[in-house]
C-alpha positions in Angstrom: 61.9 -121.9 41.3 59.9 -119.3 39.2 58.4 -122.1 37.2 57.0 -123.9 40.3 53.4 -122.4 40.5 52.6 -124.0 43.8 55.6 -122.6 45.7 55.1 -119.3 44.0 51.5 -118.8 45.2 52.3 -120.3 48.6 54.9 -117.6 49.0 52.2 -115.0 48.4 49.9 -116.6 51.0 52.8 -116.6 53.5 53.4 -112.9 52.9 49.7 -112.1 53.4 49.6 -114.0 56.7 52.5 -111.9 57.9 50.6 -108.8 57.1 52.2 -107.8 53.8 49.0 -107.5 51.8 50.4 -105.3 49.0 53.3 -107.7 48.3 51.0 -110.7 48.5 48.6 -109.1 45.9 51.5 -108.4 43.6 52.7 -112.0 43.8 49.1 -113.3 43.1 48.9 -111.0 40.1 52.2 -112.2 38.7 51.1 -115.8 39.4 48.0 -115.3 37.3 49.9 -113.5 34.5 52.7 -116.0 34.3 51.0 -119.3 35.2 47.4 -118.7 34.1 44.3 -119.3 36.2 45.8 -120.7 39.5 42.9 -121.4 41.9 44.4 -120.0 45.1 45.9 -116.9 43.5 42.5 -116.1 41.9 40.7 -116.7 45.3 43.0 -114.6 47.4 43.9 -111.7 45.1 40.8 -109.6 45.8 41.1 -110.2 49.5 44.7 -109.2 49.5 43.9 -105.9 47.7 41.0 -105.3 50.1 43.3 -105.9 53.0 45.8 -103.4 51.5 43.2 -100.6 50.9 40.7 -101.4 53.7 37.8 -102.1 51.3 36.8 -104.6 48.6 37.7 -103.8 45.0 35.1 -101.9 43.0 32.8 -104.2 41.2 33.6 -107.3 43.2 29.9 -108.1 44.0 29.0 -107.6 40.4 31.7 -110.0 39.4 30.4 -112.6 41.8 26.9 -112.3 40.4 28.2 -112.8 36.9 29.9 -116.1 37.8 27.0 -117.7 39.7 24.6 -119.9 37.8 21.4 -121.5 39.0 20.2 -124.6 37.0 17.1 -126.7 37.5 18.0 -130.3 36.7 15.8 -132.6 34.5 14.1 -135.6 36.0 16.2 -138.7 35.2 14.9 -141.6 33.2 13.3 -144.2 35.4 11.9 -141.7 37.9 8.3 -140.3 37.8 9.3 -136.9 39.2 12.1 -135.0 40.9 10.4 -135.6 44.2 10.7 -139.3 43.8 14.3 -138.9 42.6 15.3 -136.7 45.5 13.7 -139.1 47.9 15.8 -141.9 46.4 18.9 -139.7 46.7 18.2 -138.8 50.3 17.8 -142.5 51.2 21.0 -143.5 49.4 23.0 -140.8 51.1 21.5 -141.6 54.5 22.5 -145.2 54.1 25.9 -144.6 52.6 28.7 -146.4 54.5 31.3 -143.8 53.8 29.6 -140.9 55.8 32.0 -139.4 58.3 30.8 -136.9 60.9 32.8 -133.6 60.7 35.6 -135.1 58.6 39.1 -133.9 59.4 40.4 -131.3 57.0 36.9 -130.4 55.6 34.7 -127.4 56.1 31.6 -129.3 57.4 30.5 -128.6 61.0 27.6 -130.4 62.8 27.1 -132.7 59.8 28.4 -135.7 57.9 30.1 -136.0 54.6 30.4 -139.0 52.3 33.3 -140.2 50.3 33.5 -139.8 46.5 30.3 -141.4 45.3 31.3 -142.0 41.7 34.4 -144.0 42.6 32.1 -147.0 42.8 29.0 -145.8 41.0 25.6 -147.1 41.9 22.0 -145.9 41.6 20.7 -143.3 42.1 24.0 -141.6 41.7 24.5 -143.0 38.2 21.2 -141.3 37.1 22.3 -138.1 38.8 25.6 -138.0 37.0 23.9 -138.3 33.7 21.5 -135.3 34.2 24.2 -133.3 35.9 26.6 -133.8 33.0 23.9 -132.6 30.5 23.4 -129.5 32.6 27.2 -128.8 32.9 27.7 -129.3 29.2 24.8 -126.9 28.4 26.4 -124.3 30.8 29.8 -124.6 29.1 28.1 -124.1 25.7 26.7 -120.8 27.0 30.1 -119.3 28.2 31.5 -116.5 26.2 35.3 -116.7 26.4 37.1 -113.7 28.0 40.9 -113.8 27.5 43.0 -113.7 30.7 39.9 -114.2 33.0 40.7 -116.8 35.7 37.6 -118.8 34.9 36.0 -117.5 31.6 39.3 -117.7 29.6 39.0 -121.4 29.0 36.1 -123.9 28.6 36.5 -127.6 29.4 35.8 -130.1 26.6 36.1 -133.3 28.6 36.3 -133.6 32.4 36.4 -135.8 35.4 33.6 -135.4 37.9 34.0 -135.8 41.7 30.7 -136.1 43.7 30.0 -136.3 47.4 27.1 -135.8 49.8 26.7 -133.5 52.8 24.1 -134.1 55.5 23.8 -131.2 58.0 21.9 -131.4 61.3 20.6 -128.5 63.4 23.2 -125.7 63.6 25.1 -127.4 60.8 27.1 -125.4 58.3 30.3 -125.2 56.3 32.8 -122.5 56.9 34.1 -120.4 54.0 36.4 -122.4 51.7 37.4 -123.0 48.1 37.9 -126.2 46.1 41.6 -126.1 45.1 41.3 -129.2 43.0 38.4 -128.1 40.9 37.8 -125.9 37.9 34.1 -125.4 38.3 32.2 -126.6 41.4 28.6 -126.8 42.4 26.0 -127.9 44.8 22.7 -129.7 44.2 19.9 -129.6 46.8 18.3 -132.9 47.7 16.2 -132.2 50.8 15.8 -128.9 52.8 14.4 -128.2 56.2 11.2 -126.1 56.6 13.1 -123.7 58.8 15.3 -122.7 55.8 15.3 -118.9 55.3 14.3 -118.1 58.9 16.3 -116.2 61.4 17.0 -112.5 61.8 18.3 -112.0 58.3 15.8 -114.5 56.7 18.8 -116.5 55.3 19.2 -119.5 57.7 20.7 -122.4 55.8 21.4 -120.4 52.6 24.7 -120.4 50.7 26.9 -117.3 50.8 29.7 -116.4 48.4 32.5 -113.9 48.9 33.2 -114.2 52.6 36.8 -114.8 53.8 37.6 -118.0 55.8 37.3 -117.8 59.6 41.1 -117.7 60.2 41.5 -114.6 58.1 41.4 -111.4 60.1 39.8 -109.1 57.5 40.5 -105.3 57.8 37.5 -104.7 55.4 33.8 -105.3 55.1 33.2 -108.3 52.8 31.0 -107.9 49.8 28.9 -111.1 49.6 26.0 -112.7 47.6 23.7 -115.1 49.4 21.5 -117.5 47.4 18.4 -119.5 48.6 18.7 -123.2 48.1 15.8 -124.9 46.3 15.2 -128.6 46.1 16.0 -129.8 42.5 18.2 -126.9 41.7 22.0 -126.8 41.3 24.2 -123.8 41.7 27.4 -123.7 39.5 30.4 -121.5 40.4 34.1 -121.2 39.8 36.0 -123.4 42.2 38.1 -120.4 43.4 35.1 -118.5 44.9 35.0 -118.6 48.7 31.7 -119.9 49.8 30.0 -121.1 53.0 26.6 -122.3 54.3 24.8 -120.5 57.1 23.6 -122.4 60.2 19.9 -123.3 60.5 17.6 -124.6 63.3 15.1 -127.5 63.5 15.4 -131.2 63.5 15.1 -131.8 59.7 18.4 -132.3 57.9 19.7 -130.2 55.1 20.9 -132.7 52.4 23.0 -131.8 49.4 25.3 -133.1 46.8 28.5 -131.2 46.0 30.7 -131.7 42.9 34.0 -130.6 41.3 34.6 -130.5 37.5 38.2 -131.3 36.8 39.0 -130.7 33.1 41.0 -133.2 31.1 40.9 -131.4 27.7 39.8 -127.9 26.6 37.7 -126.6 23.8 
């Protein structure tokens, strides 16, 4: 069924897994042209082309940099400082009854992940949602629309927000993944270990964009961008960008909040 977007892009992924990179890339390109900004097609197209030619497309890293946004959130009402607020967030996440260790079907390893925190909203997550929405709306106000771009071609007007927490222990990380159900995704850093940024590359515990998932046998050298997490900062990115967190050492946990923006209407 040529009108069924999901089966169309799944066919492209099947061809790519069978080693037919050129055909897969052509299918992903047709998917984006016919059906608009489908998440998996946008995510896999540059990797399919790289697999075909043995190298990443020219300008891929520059494109990544253009799509990543760091935002420092405001201190919510009722809290004296972001330090006080982050302490409250960390305590609430630590005590959350929905935390599951290495949940099945998720990217988290050596860590726990909560359920959706806004399904039954409570403090301090209500306060967090308010300041996060203000930051998201300001970010959307700044976007200059670019026709046919898989992310910049449309700007959400109203949206649903999914929010969950991740608590990583020593060696904890998330393997490379995308958020198929989101339009824009992001991560907010609640508490970070003092060993962050250590290691041979000086990037332990950082977040990296542009690396293929572990099951993908890449025939090319990935072009990636790695960003340093900072307490009180959020990083926004299109949900189709592959991203992962790098392992870290030490007995202090790395605590963050992740979120997906799911548009309900467009500007």
